[in-house]
LUMLO-775048 format. One line per field, with one value per residue (C-alpha): x, y, z; residue in one letter. Coordinates in Angstrom, 1 decimal. Layout:
x = c(X ...)
y = c(Y ...)
z = c(Z ...)
kekol = c(a ...)
//
This chain:
x = c(101.3 98.9 99.6 98.0 100.4 99.4 99.9 97.2 94.7 94.8 93.8 95.9 93.5 94.1 90.7 90.3 90.0 87.5 88.0 91.7 91.3 89.0 91.4 94.2 92.6 89.8 91.0 87.5 87.5 90.4 88.2 88.5 86.7 85.2 83.4 81.6 80.9 82.8 80.9 77.6 78.6 79.4 76.2 74.2 75.8 75.6 71.9 71.2 73.0 70.8 67.6 68.5 68.9 65.7 63.8 65.1 64.5 60.9 59.9 62.2 65.9 67.6 69.3 72.1 75.0 73.2 72.3 75.9 77.3 75.3 76.1 79.9 79.7 78.4 81.0 84.0 82.9 82.5 85.8 87.8 86.1 86.4 89.7 93.0 95.8 97.9 96.8 99.6 97.9 95.3 92.2 90.1 90.5 89.8 92.7 91.9 93.1 90.7 87.8 89.2 89.4 85.9 84.6 86.6 85.1 81.6 82.5 83.9 81.0 78.1 79.6 78.3 74.8 74.7 76.1 74.3 72.3 75.2 77.5 75.0 74.9 78.7 79.4 82.8 83.8 84.7 85.6 88.7 86.7 85.3 88.8 90.1 87.2 87.7 91.4 90.7 87.9 90.2 92.9 90.5 88.8 92.2 93.2 89.8 90.1 93.7 92.4 89.4 90.8 94.5 97.1 97.0 93.8 94.7 98.2 96.6 94.3 97.2 99.0 96.0 95.8 99.5 98.7 96.1 98.7 101.8 100.1 102.7 105.5 104.0 104.8 103.2 100.5 99.2 100.2 97.8 98.1 97.9 95.6 96.2 95.4 92.3 90.8 91.6 90.1 87.1 86.5 87.1 85.1 82.6 81.3 79.4 82.1 84.6 84.2 80.5 79.9 78.1 80.0 79.4 75.8 75.2 76.8 74.5 71.4 71.1 74.2 73.6 70.1 71.0 73.7 71.2 68.8 71.5 72.1 68.4 68.2 71.3 69.6 66.7 69.0 69.1 72.8 72.1 68.9 70.8 73.4 70.7 68.8 71.9 72.5 68.9 69.2 72.7 74.1 73.0 74.6 78.0 80.5 77.6 79.6 81.4 78.2 76.7 79.5 78.9 75.1 75.2 78.1 76.4 73.2 74.9 77.2 74.3 73.2 76.4 78.5 81.8 84.1 86.2 83.3 81.4 84.3 84.6 80.9 79.9 83.4 83.6 80.9 81.5 85.3 85.5 82.6 84.4 87.6 85.6 84.6 88.1 88.6 92.1 92.4 93.6 90.7 88.1 89.5 89.5 85.9 84.7 86.7 85.4 81.8 82.0 83.6 81.0 78.3 79.2 78.0 75.0 71.6 69.3 71.5 75.1 77.8 78.0 79.8 76.7 74.7 77.4 77.5 73.8 74.4 77.3 75.3 72.1 70.0 67.7 69.5 67.2 68.8 72.2 70.9 69.2 72.3 74.3 72.1 73.6 77.3 76.7 75.0 77.9 80.3 78.6 77.8 81.5 82.3 79.6 80.9 84.5 83.4 81.3 84.2 86.6 84.3 83.8 87.6 88.2 85.2 83.4 79.7 77.1 76.1 73.5 70.0 69.4 72.2 70.6 67.9 64.5 63.7 59.9 60.3 63.0 60.7 57.8 59.9 62.0 60.8 59.2 62.8 62.8 59.9 62.0 64.3 61.3 59.9 63.1 63.0 59.4 59.9 62.9 61.2 58.0 59.8 60.6 63.9 66.5 66.2 62.4 63.0 65.5 63.3 60.3 62.5 63.5 59.9 58.9 61.9 60.7 57.1 57.8 60.3 57.5 56.0 58.4 59.7 63.3 63.5 61.6 63.1 63.1 64.0 67.5 68.0 66.6 69.2 71.9 70.9 71.0 74.4 75.8 74.5 76.2 79.5 79.4 78.9 82.1 84.6 82.4 81.6 85.2 86.3 83.5 84.3 88.1 87.6 85.6 89.0 90.1 86.8 87.1 90.7 89.3 86.7 89.0 91.9 90.4 92.6 90.1 90.1 93.9 94.3 91.7 93.7 96.9 95.5 94.1 97.4 99.4 97.2 97.5 93.7 93.3 90.3 91.7 94.9 92.9 90.9 94.0 95.5 92.3 92.2 95.7 95.0 91.9 93.7 96.7 94.5 92.5 95.7 95.3 91.8 88.4 86.2 84.0 87.0 88.7 85.5 85.2 88.8 89.0 85.5 86.7 90.1 89.8 86.2 86.3 89.0 86.5 83.8 86.0 86.4 82.7 82.1 78.5 78.5 76.9 79.5 82.4 81.3 80.6 84.0 85.7 83.5 84.3 88.1 87.9 86.3 88.7 91.5 90.2 91.2 94.3 97.7 99.8 97.1 94.1 92.4 89.3 91.5 93.9 91.0 89.8 93.3 93.4 90.2 91.3 94.8 96.2 99.0 97.7 99.5 98.3 94.8 94.9 96.1 93.4 90.9 92.0 91.6 88.1 87.2 88.6 85.2 85.1 88.3 87.1 83.4 84.0 85.9 83.1 80.3 82.4 82.4 78.9 77.1 73.7 74.8 74.4 71.1 72.7 70.7 68.5 66.7 65.1 66.5 70.1 70.1 69.0 71.5 74.4 73.5 73.2 76.4 78.2 77.0 78.3 81.6 81.8 81.3 84.3 86.3 85.6 86.8 90.0 90.9 90.0 91.3 88.4 85.2 84.2 87.9 91.1 91.8 95.3 97.1 96.1 92.4 92.5 94.0 91.4 88.6 90.0 90.0 86.4 85.4 86.7 84.9 81.6 82.1 82.9 80.1 79.6 78.0 81.3 83.1 80.0 80.1 83.8 83.1 80.2 82.2 84.9 82.3 80.7 84.2 85.2 81.9 82.1 85.7 85.4 82.0 83.5 86.6 84.6 82.5 85.6 86.9 83.6 83.7 87.2)
y = c(-155.4 -156.8 -156.2 -159.6 -162.5 -165.8 -167.6 -165.5 -166.9 -170.4 -171.4 -173.8 -176.6 -175.8 -174.2 -171.0 -167.8 -166.0 -162.6 -162.8 -163.7 -160.8 -158.4 -159.7 -159.1 -156.5 -153.3 -152.4 -155.3 -154.0 -152.2 -152.0 -154.6 -152.2 -152.9 -150.8 -147.1 -146.8 -149.8 -148.3 -144.9 -146.5 -148.5 -145.3 -143.3 -146.1 -146.6 -142.9 -142.8 -145.6 -144.0 -140.7 -142.3 -144.3 -141.1 -139.0 -141.8 -142.2 -138.6 -136.5 -135.9 -132.7 -130.4 -132.4 -130.8 -131.0 -134.7 -135.5 -133.4 -135.2 -138.5 -137.7 -136.4 -139.8 -141.5 -139.5 -139.9 -143.7 -144.1 -142.4 -144.3 -147.7 -147.6 -147.0 -144.8 -148.0 -151.6 -152.2 -150.0 -151.1 -152.6 -152.4 -148.8 -145.4 -142.9 -139.3 -137.9 -140.1 -138.7 -135.2 -136.2 -137.6 -134.3 -132.4 -134.5 -133.7 -130.0 -129.5 -131.3 -130.0 -126.5 -126.7 -127.6 -124.8 -122.2 -123.5 -120.4 -118.1 -120.1 -119.8 -116.0 -115.7 -118.3 -117.7 -115.3 -117.6 -116.1 -117.0 -119.4 -121.0 -121.7 -122.9 -125.4 -126.5 -127.1 -129.1 -131.0 -132.2 -133.2 -135.1 -136.9 -138.0 -139.4 -141.2 -142.7 -143.9 -145.7 -147.4 -148.3 -148.0 -145.2 -145.5 -143.5 -140.6 -140.4 -140.3 -137.5 -135.5 -135.9 -134.4 -131.5 -130.8 -131.0 -128.2 -126.0 -126.8 -127.0 -124.8 -127.3 -130.3 -131.5 -129.4 -132.1 -131.7 -128.2 -125.5 -122.1 -123.4 -122.3 -120.9 -122.8 -120.7 -121.5 -125.2 -125.8 -123.7 -125.8 -129.1 -128.5 -125.7 -126.5 -129.4 -130.5 -131.8 -133.8 -133.1 -134.0 -136.9 -139.8 -138.8 -137.8 -141.3 -142.8 -140.7 -141.9 -145.0 -146.8 -146.5 -147.7 -150.8 -151.6 -151.3 -153.4 -156.1 -155.9 -156.3 -159.4 -160.8 -160.5 -162.6 -165.5 -164.7 -165.9 -169.4 -169.6 -168.6 -171.4 -174.0 -172.9 -173.2 -176.6 -177.7 -176.3 -177.4 -179.7 -182.8 -181.8 -182.9 -181.0 -179.9 -178.3 -175.9 -175.0 -174.3 -171.9 -170.1 -169.8 -168.9 -166.4 -164.8 -164.4 -163.2 -160.8 -159.2 -158.0 -157.4 -155.9 -156.7 -159.3 -160.1 -160.1 -162.4 -164.8 -164.9 -165.4 -168.1 -169.4 -170.7 -173.3 -173.8 -174.1 -177.0 -178.6 -178.4 -179.8 -182.7 -184.1 -183.9 -180.4 -179.1 -176.3 -173.7 -174.5 -174.3 -171.0 -169.6 -170.7 -168.9 -165.8 -165.5 -166.1 -163.6 -160.9 -161.2 -160.2 -156.6 -156.8 -159.0 -157.2 -156.3 -154.6 -154.8 -152.8 -149.1 -148.2 -149.1 -146.4 -143.9 -145.0 -144.2 -140.7 -140.0 -141.0 -139.2 -142.3 -144.3 -147.0 -149.6 -148.9 -149.8 -152.9 -154.1 -153.4 -155.5 -158.6 -160.3 -159.5 -160.8 -164.0 -164.6 -164.1 -166.7 -169.0 -169.1 -170.1 -172.8 -174.2 -174.4 -176.0 -178.5 -179.5 -179.7 -182.0 -184.2 -184.3 -185.4 -187.7 -185.9 -186.5 -184.4 -184.9 -187.6 -186.0 -187.3 -185.1 -182.0 -179.8 -180.6 -177.7 -177.5 -177.8 -175.1 -172.7 -173.4 -172.5 -169.6 -168.9 -165.6 -164.2 -163.9 -161.5 -158.4 -159.2 -159.7 -156.4 -154.5 -155.7 -154.8 -151.3 -150.6 -151.8 -150.0 -146.6 -146.0 -144.4 -146.7 -144.8 -145.6 -149.1 -149.8 -148.1 -150.2 -153.3 -152.7 -152.3 -155.5 -157.3 -156.4 -157.3 -160.7 -161.7 -162.2 -165.0 -167.4 -167.5 -168.3 -165.3 -162.8 -159.3 -158.9 -155.5 -156.9 -158.0 -154.7 -152.7 -155.1 -154.5 -150.7 -150.8 -153.3 -151.2 -148.1 -149.9 -151.5 -148.1 -146.4 -147.6 -146.8 -143.3 -142.4 -143.6 -141.7 -138.5 -138.8 -139.6 -136.4 -134.6 -136.4 -135.5 -132.0 -131.8 -132.9 -130.2 -127.4 -128.1 -130.0 -132.9 -135.5 -134.2 -133.9 -137.6 -138.7 -136.9 -138.4 -142.0 -141.5 -140.0 -142.8 -145.4 -143.7 -143.4 -147.2 -148.3 -151.7 -150.1 -147.6 -150.4 -152.3 -149.2 -148.5 -152.1 -151.9 -148.6 -150.1 -153.2 -151.2 -148.7 -151.6 -152.9 -150.1 -148.7 -150.1 -150.9 -147.8 -145.4 -147.3 -146.9 -143.2 -142.4 -144.4 -143.3 -139.7 -140.1 -143.0 -143.2 -139.9 -141.4 -144.2 -141.7 -139.7 -142.8 -143.3 -146.0 -145.6 -144.3 -147.5 -149.8 -147.4 -147.2 -150.9 -151.7 -149.6 -151.1 -154.7 -154.2 -152.2 -155.3 -157.7 -156.2 -158.2 -161.4 -160.3 -160.9 -159.5 -157.8 -160.2 -159.7 -161.8 -164.7 -164.4 -164.5 -167.7 -169.1 -168.4 -170.4 -173.2 -173.4 -173.0 -171.1 -167.5 -166.8 -170.1 -169.4 -166.0 -167.3 -170.0 -167.3 -165.3 -168.4 -169.0 -165.3 -165.2 -164.5 -161.5 -160.2 -160.9 -160.0 -156.2 -156.0 -157.7 -155.4 -152.4 -153.7 -155.2 -152.8 -154.5 -156.8 -153.9 -152.8 -150.0 -149.9 -152.7 -154.9 -158.2 -160.6 -159.2 -159.1 -162.8 -163.8 -162.0 -163.5 -167.1 -166.9 -165.4 -168.2 -170.7 -168.8 -169.1 -172.9 -173.1 -170.8 -173.3 -176.2 -174.3 -173.2 -176.5 -178.7 -181.1 -182.1 -185.7 -186.4 -184.5 -181.9 -181.8 -178.5 -177.8 -178.5 -176.1 -173.4 -174.1 -173.9 -170.6 -169.2 -170.5 -168.8 -165.4 -166.0 -166.5 -163.7 -160.9 -159.6 -160.6 -163.6 -164.6 -164.9 -166.7 -169.3 -169.8 -170.3 -172.6 -174.7 -175.2 -176.0 -178.6 -180.1 -180.5 -181.9 -184.6 -185.4 -185.7 -187.5 -190.0 -190.4 -190.9 -193.5 -195.5 -195.3 -196.8 -199.6 -200.5)
z = c(-201.6 -199.1 -195.4 -194.6 -195.0 -196.5 -193.2 -191.6 -194.1 -192.7 -189.2 -187.1 -188.2 -191.9 -192.4 -194.4 -192.3 -194.5 -192.7 -193.2 -196.9 -197.5 -195.8 -197.9 -201.3 -200.5 -199.0 -198.0 -195.6 -193.5 -191.0 -187.2 -185.1 -182.6 -179.3 -176.7 -177.4 -180.7 -182.1 -181.0 -182.5 -185.9 -185.9 -185.1 -187.8 -190.4 -189.6 -189.9 -193.2 -194.6 -193.2 -194.8 -198.2 -197.7 -196.8 -199.6 -202.1 -201.0 -200.4 -202.6 -203.1 -201.9 -204.3 -206.0 -204.2 -200.8 -201.3 -202.3 -199.4 -196.7 -198.4 -198.3 -194.7 -193.5 -195.6 -194.3 -190.7 -191.0 -192.9 -190.2 -187.4 -189.2 -191.1 -189.3 -190.7 -191.2 -191.1 -188.6 -186.0 -183.5 -185.1 -181.9 -180.9 -182.5 -181.7 -180.8 -184.2 -186.1 -184.1 -185.0 -188.7 -188.6 -187.2 -189.8 -192.6 -191.3 -191.1 -194.6 -196.3 -194.2 -194.7 -198.2 -196.9 -194.4 -196.8 -199.9 -200.6 -200.0 -202.2 -205.0 -204.6 -204.6 -207.3 -208.8 -206.0 -203.1 -199.7 -197.8 -195.7 -198.8 -200.1 -196.7 -196.5 -200.1 -199.5 -196.3 -198.0 -200.8 -198.4 -196.1 -199.0 -200.4 -197.0 -196.6 -200.1 -199.3 -196.3 -197.8 -201.2 -201.8 -202.3 -206.1 -206.7 -204.4 -206.0 -209.5 -208.2 -206.8 -210.2 -211.9 -209.4 -210.1 -213.9 -213.4 -211.7 -213.8 -217.1 -218.9 -217.9 -219.6 -223.2 -225.9 -226.7 -223.1 -222.4 -221.0 -219.5 -215.8 -213.0 -209.6 -206.4 -205.7 -209.1 -208.8 -205.4 -206.2 -209.4 -207.6 -204.4 -204.8 -208.2 -209.7 -212.2 -209.6 -206.5 -206.3 -209.9 -211.7 -210.1 -206.5 -207.4 -208.7 -205.6 -203.4 -205.1 -207.4 -206.2 -202.5 -202.8 -204.8 -202.3 -199.6 -201.6 -201.8 -198.0 -197.3 -199.5 -197.8 -194.4 -195.6 -196.5 -200.2 -200.5 -199.3 -201.3 -204.5 -203.9 -203.2 -206.3 -208.4 -206.9 -207.8 -211.3 -212.4 -209.7 -211.6 -214.9 -216.3 -214.1 -212.0 -209.1 -211.5 -213.2 -209.8 -209.1 -212.4 -211.9 -208.2 -208.5 -211.5 -209.6 -206.5 -208.4 -210.2 -206.7 -204.9 -207.7 -205.9 -207.4 -204.4 -201.9 -204.2 -204.4 -200.6 -200.2 -202.7 -203.2 -199.6 -200.7 -204.5 -204.5 -202.0 -203.8 -207.2 -205.6 -204.0 -207.4 -208.9 -210.3 -209.8 -207.2 -209.7 -212.0 -209.2 -208.0 -211.5 -212.3 -209.1 -209.9 -213.4 -212.5 -209.6 -211.7 -214.4 -211.9 -212.5 -216.1 -215.4 -215.5 -213.8 -211.1 -212.5 -210.8 -209.8 -213.0 -215.0 -213.3 -214.0 -217.6 -217.9 -216.4 -218.7 -221.8 -220.6 -221.1 -218.7 -216.8 -218.3 -221.7 -220.3 -218.6 -221.8 -223.9 -221.5 -221.7 -224.8 -223.9 -220.3 -221.6 -224.0 -221.2 -218.9 -221.8 -222.6 -219.0 -218.9 -222.3 -221.0 -217.7 -219.7 -222.0 -219.1 -217.2 -220.2 -220.8 -217.2 -217.1 -214.3 -213.8 -211.9 -208.3 -207.5 -207.4 -203.9 -202.7 -204.3 -202.8 -204.4 -206.7 -206.1 -202.3 -202.4 -204.4 -202.1 -199.0 -200.3 -203.8 -202.6 -202.2 -206.0 -206.0 -205.2 -208.2 -210.5 -209.1 -209.8 -213.4 -213.7 -212.3 -214.5 -217.7 -216.6 -216.8 -213.1 -212.2 -210.8 -207.5 -207.3 -208.5 -205.7 -203.1 -204.1 -204.2 -200.6 -199.5 -201.4 -199.8 -196.3 -197.0 -198.7 -196.1 -193.6 -195.7 -194.1 -190.5 -191.7 -194.0 -191.8 -191.6 -187.8 -186.3 -185.5 -189.1 -190.4 -188.3 -189.5 -193.1 -192.7 -191.1 -193.7 -196.6 -195.3 -194.7 -198.2 -199.8 -198.3 -200.9 -203.9 -202.5 -201.8 -205.2 -207.0 -205.1 -205.7 -209.4 -209.5 -209.3 -212.4 -214.2 -213.0 -214.4 -217.8 -217.8 -216.5 -218.8 -221.8 -221.0 -222.2 -225.8 -225.7 -224.6 -227.2 -229.9 -228.6 -228.7 -232.2 -233.4 -231.8 -233.4 -236.8 -237.0 -236.9 -235.0 -234.0 -232.7 -230.8 -229.2 -228.2 -226.6 -224.8 -223.6 -222.2 -220.5 -218.8 -217.6 -216.3 -214.5 -213.1 -211.4 -208.8 -209.1 -208.1 -211.1 -210.7 -210.6 -213.4 -215.6 -214.9 -215.6 -218.9 -220.1 -219.5 -221.1 -223.6 -224.7 -226.6 -228.8 -229.8 -230.3 -232.7 -234.8 -235.2 -232.4 -231.1 -227.5 -226.0 -227.6 -226.6 -222.9 -222.7 -224.2 -221.5 -218.8 -219.8 -219.7 -216.5 -214.9 -216.6 -214.5 -211.5 -213.4 -215.2 -213.5 -212.0 -210.0 -210.3 -207.0 -207.6 -209.0 -206.1 -203.6 -205.4 -205.2 -201.5 -200.8 -203.2 -201.8 -205.3 -206.9 -207.4 -210.7 -212.2 -211.0 -212.6 -216.0 -215.9 -215.2 -218.2 -220.4 -219.0 -219.5 -223.0 -224.5 -222.2 -223.8 -227.4 -227.3 -226.6 -229.9 -231.6 -230.5 -231.5 -235.0 -234.7 -232.3 -232.9 -230.0 -227.7 -229.4 -231.5 -234.8 -233.6 -236.1 -235.1 -237.7 -237.9 -234.0 -233.8 -236.5 -234.7 -231.4 -232.6 -234.6 -231.6 -229.4 -232.0 -232.0 -228.2 -228.5 -230.9 -228.6 -225.7 -227.8 -228.7 -225.1 -223.4 -226.3 -226.1 -228.0 -227.9 -227.5 -227.3 -230.0 -231.6 -231.8 -235.4 -234.6 -231.7 -234.0 -236.6 -233.9 -232.7 -236.3 -236.8 -233.5 -234.7 -238.0 -236.3 -233.8 -236.3 -238.5 -242.1 -243.9 -245.5 -242.1 -240.7 -243.5 -242.8 -239.1 -239.7 -242.1 -239.4 -236.8 -239.0 -239.9 -236.2 -235.3 -238.1 -237.5 -233.7 -233.8 -236.2 -234.1 -230.9 -232.6 -233.7 -230.1 -228.8 -231.4 -230.5)
kekol = c(x x x x x x x x x x x x x x x x x x x x x x x x x x x x x x x x x x x x x x x x x x x x x x x x x x x x x x x x x x x x x x x x x x x x x x x x x x x x x x x x x x x x x x x x x x x x x x x x x x x x x x x x x x x x x x x x x x x x x x x x x x x x x x x x x x x x x x x x x x x x x x x x x x x x x x x x x x x x x x x x x x x x x x x x x x x x x x x x x x x x x x x x x x x x x x x x x x x x x x x x x x x x x x x x x x x x x x x x x x x x x x x x x x x x x x x x x x x x x x x x x x x x x x x x x x x x x x x x x x x x x x x x x x x x x x x x x x x x x x x x x x x x x x x x x x x x x x x x x x x x x x x x x x x x x x x x x x x x x x x x x x x x x x x x x x x x x x x x x x x x x x x x x x x x x x x x x x x x x x x x x x x x x x x x x x x x x x x x x x x x x x x x x x x x x x x x x x x x x x x x x x x x x x x x x x x x x x x x x x x x x x x x x x x x x x x x x x x x x x x x x x x x x x x x x x x x x x x x x x x x x x x x x x x x x x x x x x x x x x x x x x x x x x x x x x x x x x x x x x x x x x x x x x x x x x x x x x x x x x x x x x x x x x x x x x x x x x x x x x x x x x x x x x x x x x x x x x x x x x x x x x x x x x x x x x x x x x x x x x x x x x x x x x x x x x x x x x x x x x x x x x x x x x x x x x x x x x x x x x x x x x x x x x x x x x x x x x x x x x x x x x x x x x x x x x)
//
């Protein structure tokens, strides 16, 4: 439950208090508002953190465990200075014990840097000091994660640590011989398969740099430019304000990668705009939530989980980004289609063109802000690592910002971007480090294979049942875990079950990613939808259910590309790929008709059921099912066109 009451979200004048709303639904926003020396100290440490990552990205990374250790040292210090033990405590002062914890966090992580050579020489034979530092390091990390995310992830991590120790006491399916405390903390802290494994390594390199890239763009005024650009491109169309929300939130989300933060940023503009033209509050909040959540699967940047996926699979990040293109476009196309049908059903028109920003003038004034995004795509496709692509993107952002006085990256803005980037990385870094305990448990005990076997056994070897069980696991875990942590846990525990049934790795990991993200929309814990409801002044549960309906394609498409993996470029062949994409888009149109219940007129229940059946037919692979779906699409088109013509004549 949130510690911020609903009454705190509204000001006495009835306006939305954006900061209170963020604190209510985004735990990472519940930081202290410091002044004086503590504020200066936080700024200095955050700026140094960003400069460290900029330097290592440009001039060479340190050894993986050293890079991750320094990264985590900065993170732990900032978390204890910024986040109180309890939200009920003072939000303006740092108590003495948090300074002590910050110093302890720096000590236990930098110990690995100072003792790096010695630790390599005595690998597997830790000293008493090594074990004490390891134990303290695990404890400090769990407390930091609890503060910046929620208690759920640390509790899960503690359960897995207990599983490592009490392995003999578990049911036979999950039983193992058990390990002593020394072996556990040594594996989790001093090796590269636990806390300092792949997830934290990705956070300390690719993820941080893309977060910093987004902060740099934000300081140039990119957020306002994206909204204005979306207004110019879609504001005039039928249901224009809702389409503006979809376009702007999709663009913003592809950079920020945070659902709730995206809702609170673009939603403050788009939700009132949708309400002003007649959309119901719950629908306006749901549209913004769905569009913002989809940003985590929208190339070129996507969310932090996508970089971890690339590392898990051992493929270049650009392969993941390219594989995500069609699923992401289907997701957003489905939202646009439903918004369009809803606007037609209600008789909403677009905004008058004179109220919209002129596209050409906008591009002349601020179009240069698109150059860094184009540059990122160019570098990724050109074979640069994501790290170098992000580094070059930051340099380009700084350079092109000087083309216009309004967007210029002044020293003050540069410092603000460095601080904002470091602050924004804290939640992801803590989640990645803590999830390393879960990954370490899987490697130490073989738990991943045991769970995979259990899922396959429970599903009786059926692929569809295995997919459904995996989907439920992802959504349930997403109720308490950030997307990145959710993805790492489910990809470690559930994805092997899909692999064992012959699902290609890209399709399996993308399936897990989609449903991990879907948790932000699915009640009872639909944080993005609830944030949208808070801005819209709507019922949270109704907003969440509407968001699920709007994102229905996002719940169906993952099943489709498991059965038809060509949509994620597995077994790519041009004509089959084009055919699968086109029929999937037609299926999405039928899906929109079914969920909204409108096409050139209201659809009766039997027509909506028929449209849904046709949508499934077009989405699943096979020419017979495609013909079935096309026949239904043609039937509904003819019947509804004829019906609307009669209505006009009458």
